[in-house]
N, C-alpha and C positions, 0 to 999 in steps of 0.2 A: 504494500499499499504506500505509494509515493504520494504523500499528502502533506501539503503545507499551504498556508493562506492567512486570511485576516478573519478575526472574529466578527467583523461586520458582515461577512459573507457566510460564515458557518458558526453557529452557536455551539457552546460546550455540549448541550444536549444532543445536537445533530452529530457531533463528533463521537460521542459515546454510543449513539445508535449505530453508526458506521462500524465502529470496533466491535460491538455486540453482534451485529448481523454477520460480519465477516469472520468472527471468532479469531481476531488477530492477536498476535503476540508482539509486543513492542512498547515503546515509551512515548507518550504525547508530551511534547515540551511546549509550554505556553508562556510567552513573554507578555505579561500584562503591565498595568500601570505601576511601574516602580518595583515589581516583583516577577520572579520566574517560578513557575510551577512545573513539577515533573510528575506524571501519572503513568505508572507502568501497568501493563495488562499481560495475562497469559491465557491464551485460548479464548479471548473475548470476555475474560472475567478480570475485575480489579485486583491487582496484586500488591501495589505499593503506591504511595504518594507523598511528595514533600512539597513545602511552599517556602521559597526564599531561604533565609537563613534561620528560620525558626527551629528551635530544638525538636529534633525528630527521633531522639534516641529511645530505646525501649524503656529505660529507667524513667524518663520524663513522661512517656505515655502511660506507664503503669501508675505513677504518681498522680497524674491528671485524672485517672479513672479510680482513684482511691483504693488501688490494689496494694500499694506500699505507701508508707507515711512520708512526709516531707523530710523527716530526719533520716530515714532510710535512703531516700533519694540523694541526699547530700553526701552520705557515706559512699554510696555507689559511685558518685561522680568523682570522689577523691580517690577511692581505692580500686575501682574497677573501670577507670577510664581507658585503659589499654585493651579492654576486652571488647570483642564484637558483640553485637546484639544476640546472635545465635549462641555464643559462649555464655553471655550473661544470663540468657533465658534458661539454659540448661542448669546453670549453677543455682538460680533461684528455685527452679522446680525441684532439684535434688535436695535443696535445703529446706524445702517445705514452706517457702514464703508465698509462692503462687502456684497455680496449677497451669497446665498447658492451655486449658480452655480460657483461663484468666488472660493469658497472653494473647491468644488469638482474637478473643472478643474485644480486648482493649485496642489492638491494632486495627481491627476492622472498623470500629467506631471512629478511630482517629483518622484513618485514610478516607472514609466516606465523608467525614466532616470537612476535610480539605476540599473534596470534590464539590460539596454543597456550597462552599465559599466561592468556588469558581463560577457558579451559575450567575453571579452578579457581574462578572467581567463581560463587558459589552464591547471593549476595544482591546486590541492587542494582536499579536502574531502567533502562529502555532506551526509546528512541524511534527510529523509522526516518524520515528525512527524504528523501522521494522526490526524485529529480532532483538532489539536492545531491551534488556530485562532489568529488574531491580538490582541494586548493588549486592554483591555476593555475601557481604557481611551482615546484611539486613534480613529480617524475617518476612517472608512474603505470605500473603493470605489469598484467599479465593472468594470474591464477593460478586454475586450476580448483579448485572447492571440494570435490569428491568425496572426495579423500584426507583433507582436513581434517575433513570430516564423519564419516568412518570413524574417525579417530583420536579425535575428540571423543566418539563413541559408546562407544568402548572405555573412555575415561576415566570416563564417566558410570557404566558398569557397575562399574568399580573403586571409584568413589565410593560407590555403593550398598553394595558389599561392605564397605568400610571403616566405613561408618555402622552396618552390622549387627554388626561385630566390636567397634567402639568407639562405642557409641551416645551417650555423654555425655563431654564435654570437662571437666566439673566434677569428675571423679574424679582421683586422684593416682597416682603410680608409686613403686614401691620396687624395689630390686635383689632378685633372687631369692637364696635361700640356696643357693649352689653352692660348696662348699669347693674351694679350689684354682683358682677362676676368676680369671684376671688380665686385666683389660681391655686392658692393653698388648699382649697377644698375640692380640687379636681385631681383625680387619679391619673397621673401621667407616668409613662416608662422613663427609664434613665435617658434613653436616646431622645425622647420628646422633650424632657426637661433641658437637655443640652441645646437643642435647637431653640426652644422658647427663650432662652437666656440671651439669644442674639437676634430676636425678632425686632427689626427696626427698618423703616423704609429706606434708610441709607445702605443697608446690607442687602446684597442680592443673595438669592438662594444658593447660587454657586459659591459665593464667598463663605456663607454659613457652612456649606459642606466641607470646604477645605479647612476651615477653622476647627470643625468638629471631627475632621478626618473620616468622613462618610463618602462612599462612592455615589454615583449618580442614582443608582437604584435605591439605596438606603435613604438618601435625603428625600427623594420623591415619596417613598412609602411613609416617612414621618410627617412630611408636609401634608400629604393627603389625609392622614389621620387627624391632624390638627384642623384642616379645612372641614372635614366631616363633623368634627366636634363643635364647629362654629366659633373657634377661638381666634383664628386668623383669617385674613383675606389676602389675595394677591393683588399687589399694586405695582405700578411702574417704579423703578429705582428713583429715590428722591421723594416719594410719597404722592406723585401725580396719579390720580385714579385711572383705571382702565376705561377706554372709551366703550360706551354701551351702545349696542345696536341689536336689532331683532335677530339678524343672521350674520354670521362671520363670512359668508360667501354670497355671491349673486347667482351662483349656478342653482337652477331649480331642482335638479336631481339631488344635489347635496343638501339643499334646504329640506327637501322631503325626507331625506334620510336623517337629518338632524331632528326634525319633528318627531319621527318614529322613535328615535332613541330617547328623546325627552318623555314621551308618552310612556315607554316601557319602564323608564326609571321611576316615573311618578307612580306607576302601578305597583312597582316592587317596594315602595316605601311602606 
């Protein structure tokens, strides 16, 4: 499979589907916004994944999954740093600290978690290196791709909806005029609070995303939830209100489609 290209043309979900259907063995290398991901497959199944310079060692993965304590993780980093993951895994199993199932389950969750994070990558370059497998000192797993593909497809549909709702990140946000509204009495997620703290007509949504270290998908999702809650509204940078008109287009077919969408949305409320 001589495959390389741009994520604007092929989504992560489509690439996974190709690997799954062709039952390919190799490594997908994705150069995203500031990071490089490597995802390895064996006969169409997920075998290994790593993202950038993040700690990807077995000891770290086991500690993140609460299979070993933080103190044990620190000891392993100091005394077993020369050991490969395969050697360390065998040592921990023989010592009775973890089971083989603990190791495989933790690695499966870790690798699939990395792939899920890649679903939000909408820009970047990729290439597939056939027959290139996971590093020999790492422990490979076998995870079916079907569920990941379904999850990625759902996220793509969500992304398309968010793009329709918030087409431009160069717009700004302002709080709605709601007398008596107290933000302290509203349950917001950590991400929503981070965005709320920068809501100001002088700050574009793109600037807020950069400041809060969110990608385009994440910031659109948070802004959409704040819009749905009626806490904010979209304005032009600097505070100028958006121009209001009945239809954003003069094309009658598009007008009819817009009316149909509005009716369906009202019915779903």
